[in-house]
N, C-alpha and C positions, 0 to 999 in steps of 0.2 A: 713512708719512713726512709730517711736517707741512710747511706752506707755507714757514715760516721756514727749515727745513732745505734745502728745494729752492732757495730764494733764496741761501742761503749756499753750497751746492754750485755753483750757477750762477755766483755771483761768483767763487768759487775757480777754476772752470773757465776763465772769461774772463780772469782774472788770470794763470793758468798759460799760456794761449794767448798773451797779450801778452808775457809774460816770455820765452817760448820764441822769439818773433820778435824781440823787442827787449829783451834783458836789461839794457841800460844805462839804461832809463827811470827817472826819479826817481819818488818816491812821489807827488809833485804831478802829474806827467805821467800816471802810472797812474790816479790818482783821476779826473783829467779825462777820460781815455779811457774809463773804466768808468762815468762818471757817478755816482760815489759820493764821499762825503766823504773828506778826507785822513785823518781819524781811523779810519774804517772800513778804508781801504786799509792803514794801518799795522797795524791789528788783524788783518786777513787775512794780511798778509805774515808777521807774528809766528806766527800759527797754522800757516802752511805751513812755516815754519822749524822750529817745534816738532815737526811731523809728520815732519820729515826730507825734505820734498818739494822744498824749495829751499835753496840756500846763499846767504848774502849776503856777498860779498867786497868789501872796500874797493878802490877803484881805486888802484893804487900810484903811478901817474904823474899823478894828477889834482891840480889846484890845490885842489880842494874835497875835503878828506879825509872829509867826510860823505857823499860820493857812493859809492853801492854798485852792484855788478854782481850781479844776481840770476840764479842758475844753477839750472836744474832738475836734480835728482839722478836717478839711475836709479829710485829709489823714487817720485820725483815724476812721472817719465814714465809709470810704471805706474799711478799714481794718476790722472793726467790721462786716460789711456786708459779707465780704469773710469768716471770722471766723464763722459767724452764718450759712452760707451755708454749710461749711464743717462739722460743728457740727450737723446740721440737717441731712445731708447725712449719717454721721456715726451712728446717733441714729436711722435713718430709717433702716439701714442695721442691726443694733443690734435687732431692733423690728422684722424684717423678720426672723432672726435667731431664736429668741425666739418663734415666732409663729410656726416655723417648729419644734422646740424641743417640744413645747406643744402638737402639733398634734401627734408627735411620742409617747409621753407619754400617751396621751389619747388612742391611738391605743393599746399600751401595757396593759393599765388598762382594756380596753374592752376585749382583748384577755384573760387576766388572769381571768376576771369575767366569760367568757364563759367556761373556763376550770375548773371553780369551785374554783379557788384560791381566797385567801383574799388579799385585798389591804389596 
C-alpha cells in the first residue's frame, strides 16, 4: 500500500471520528480540525458519501439551508472499524521499529562512552 493511500485512509479515519463525535460540524470546521484544506475536506466527504459510509442531511430548522448534518451509516461504522484496526496495526509496527532503532542508538551511545568518546 502506498503512502498516499495511507494518508487518505488516515484522513478518512480522522474525519469519520470527528463526524461521529460532532456530526453538525461545518466543512470549514472539519477542515480546520483536520489541518487540511476546505477543498480536500469536501473531496473526502464526497468520497465517503459515495462509498455509503456517511449521509449528509440538511438541517431542517436551520436558518442556513446549506448546513449539513453528517451521519455515519452502518456501513460507515464498519468501515471506520476496519480503518481503525489497520491504523492501529501500522502504528504498532512503527512503534516496534522505533523501539528497535532506539535500542540500537542506546547501544551505540554506550559503546562510544566506553571508548571515551563524547556524545
